[in-house]
N, C-alpha and C positions, 0 to 999 in steps of 0.2 A: 377307091379303097384307101383307107387311112393307114398310117404306119402302125397304129396301135390296135388294129383289128385282132391280132393274135392275143393281145392282153384281154380284150373283151370276151373272146371266145373261151379262153382258158378260165377266166374268172367266173363266167356263167356256169361252166362245168364244175368248177370247185364248189360253188354254192350249191348246185344240185346234188353233188356227191356228199357234201356235208349234211344236207337234209336227209339223204338216204341213210347215212350212218346213224343219224339221230333216231330215225324211225326203227332201224334194226336194233339199236340199243334199247329202245322202248319195248320192242318185242321180246328181247332177251330178259329184260327186267320184269316183265309181266308173264313169264313162261309158266308160273304156278298160281296166277291170280284167278281164283274161282269166282270172284265177284267183280267183274269188269264193268258192267252197267246194269241198271235196273230197267227191265222191260216188262210192262204190264204187271207191276208189283212183284216180280220175281227176278232174282239175280241171275245173270248169265255170265259165263266166263269171258275173259278178255279175248278179243278176236285179233288175229295177226293182221298187221297192216303192211301194205306194199306201196311203193312209190313208182309212178309212171312218168316217164320223161319223153320229150319230143324236141325236135329241132325248133328253134325260134322262128316263127314266120315273120319275115321282114316285109315282103311284098306279095301281091297276088301272083299265082303261078305264071300267068301270061307274061308279066313283066320280068320275072326271073328267067323264063325261057328266052325271051327276046334279048335280055342282057347277056345270057350265057352263049347265045349264038354269035355275039360280037366280041365278047371278052370273057375270060374265066371269072366266075363269080366266087366271092369269098363267103364262107358260112357266117351265120349270125350267132351261133352258139346253141346252147341247150336250155330248156326250162322244164320245171316240174309241172306236169299237166294236172295230176291229181294224186291223192293218197286214198287208196281203196282198202276195204276190209276183205280178207280172204274168206270165202264161203265154204272152205273145207270143214268137214264135221269135227266137232269137239271130241277129244279123247275121253273115253269112259273107263274109269279105274274103280275097282272094288276096294272100298275102304269104309266100312260101316262106322268107324269111330270119328270120321271127319265131320265137322259141324255142317257142311253143305251136302252131306250124303242124302240121297233120296230114300224112300221107304224100303228099297231093295238093297241098300248099302253102296250104291254106285255114286261116284262123284264125277261131274263133268269138269274136265280140265281144258285149258286153252288149246287151240289148234296150232301152237307154236312148237316147231321142231328146232331145238337149240343148235343142233348140228348144221341144219340148213341155214339158220341165221348166221352162224359163224362163217360158213362158206360165202354167204352174201356179203358179210362184213369184210372178208378178205378181198372180195372182188371190188367192193366200193373203195377200200383202202388203196388197192393197186391203181384203180382209175384216178383217184385223187393224186397219188404220187406221179402218175403219168402226166397229169395236167400241170402239176408243179414243175416237172421237168420241161414241158413245152413252154411254160411261162418263162422259166429261166433261160431257155434257148432263145426265145424271142428277145428277151432283155439283152442277152449277149450279142445277138446280131445287130440290134440297134446301137449298142455301145461301139461295136466294131465299125459300123457304118459312119458314126460320128468321128471316128479317128481318121477316116479317109481324108477328110478336109484339112487335116493338120499339115 
């Protein structure tokens, strides 16, 4: 285990949470976008995107297990595995004056709930702040350990 493993773990989490905040920001910015992408010659609304994260695999499980049996193993951090689109149905709103209204006067709006996105943004922000705190704690511990030799 290296002395800077804590930095590596915190920095990977900071990067993942930053991407998560960027995706959430994109969802909020497109909450009213009725023309998200062109599918078969017809515009469909923006679809909410979600970020999936997982622990970074560093070794095969058998090696991790064997190493854990002898000494405690340090984590390797986190990585973004994929960005997926939410398959929840689009919102249907009656607005016959809207340019994207169908023949019955209904408009399809994105499946983005701004309130839910704000809660996700708060969660991502708190996770980011927690990782900054962990990074600063690691930095302080290393600085104190260097003072021992004085």
